[in-house]
C-alpha positions as CSV (number, residue, x, y, z in Angstrom):
1,M,-37.7,-25.0,66.7
2,A,-34.8,-23.4,64.8
3,E,-32.2,-25.5,66.8
4,K,-33.9,-28.7,65.7
5,V,-34.0,-27.6,62.1
6,I,-30.4,-26.6,62.2
7,R,-29.5,-30.0,63.6
8,V,-31.4,-31.7,60.8
9,W,-29.7,-29.4,58.2
10,A,-26.2,-30.3,59.7
11,Q,-27.0,-34.0,59.4
12,A,-28.0,-33.5,55.8
13,L,-24.8,-31.5,55.1
14,F,-22.8,-34.2,56.8
15,C,-24.1,-36.6,54.2
16,S,-23.3,-34.3,51.3
17,P,-20.0,-34.3,49.3
18,L,-19.1,-30.8,50.7
19,R,-16.1,-30.9,53.0
20,P,-14.2,-28.5,55.1
21,P,-12.3,-26.3,54.3
22,D,-14.6,-25.8,51.3
23,Q,-15.7,-22.1,51.1
24,I,-19.3,-22.5,50.4
25,S,-22.1,-20.0,49.9
26,T,-25.4,-20.0,51.7
27,K,-27.2,-21.1,48.5
28,T,-24.7,-24.0,48.1
29,V,-25.5,-25.1,51.6
30,C,-29.2,-24.8,51.0
31,A,-29.0,-26.8,47.8
32,A,-26.9,-29.5,49.4
33,V,-29.3,-29.8,52.3
34,A,-32.3,-30.1,50.0
35,E,-30.6,-32.7,47.9
36,E,-29.6,-34.9,50.8
37,L,-32.9,-34.6,52.6
38,A,-34.6,-35.7,49.4
39,R,-32.1,-38.5,48.8
40,H,-32.5,-39.9,52.3
41,A,-36.3,-39.4,52.6
42,T,-37.0,-43.0,52.0
43,V,-34.0,-44.5,53.8
44,P,-34.7,-45.8,57.2
45,G,-33.2,-43.4,59.7
46,G,-32.8,-40.8,57.0
47,C,-29.7,-38.5,57.3
48,A,-29.5,-39.2,61.0
49,G,-29.0,-42.9,60.3
50,A,-26.3,-42.2,57.7
51,V,-24.5,-39.8,60.1
52,A,-24.6,-42.4,62.9
53,Q,-23.1,-45.0,60.5
54,R,-20.3,-42.7,59.4
55,A,-19.6,-41.6,63.0
56,G,-19.2,-45.3,63.9
57,D,-16.9,-45.9,60.9
58,C,-14.6,-42.9,61.5
59,P,-15.1,-41.6,65.0
60,E,-11.8,-39.7,64.9
61,L,-13.2,-37.5,62.1
62,F,-16.8,-37.1,63.3
63,T,-16.4,-34.3,65.9
64,A,-14.6,-31.9,63.6
65,R,-16.8,-32.6,60.6
66,M,-20.0,-32.3,62.5
67,A,-18.8,-29.0,64.1
68,W,-18.2,-27.7,60.6
69,C,-21.6,-28.9,59.4
70,L,-23.3,-27.2,62.4
71,E,-21.5,-24.0,61.8
72,Q,-22.4,-24.0,58.1
73,A,-26.0,-25.0,58.7
74,T,-26.4,-22.3,61.4
75,H,-25.0,-19.6,59.1
76,A,-27.1,-20.7,56.1
77,Y,-30.4,-21.1,58.1
78,T,-30.0,-17.6,59.7
79,A,-28.8,-15.8,56.6
80,P,-31.2,-13.3,55.0
81,A,-30.5,-14.8,51.6
82,C,-31.7,-18.2,52.8
83,G,-34.1,-17.3,55.6
84,G,-34.8,-21.0,56.3
85,C,-34.8,-21.9,52.6
86,Q,-37.3,-24.3,51.4
87,A,-35.2,-27.3,52.2
């Protein structure tokens, strides 16, 4: 279950304006995830659709960016300060 949530969080973070090498806190990640999930809630495909579009537009940038998003999402989701937030 946690792996699925982390993937969804990574997709939401990918849609956010945060970019590597930004040094971001757990709370910043949680806030960005919550904002993007809310923003994409009524969009067909949600964040996953937006990620797919951007991956198709710039495939050379996708892998590194998604790896960063997964790392940040994993860290935030498992951090005691966040504890799975309410995103």
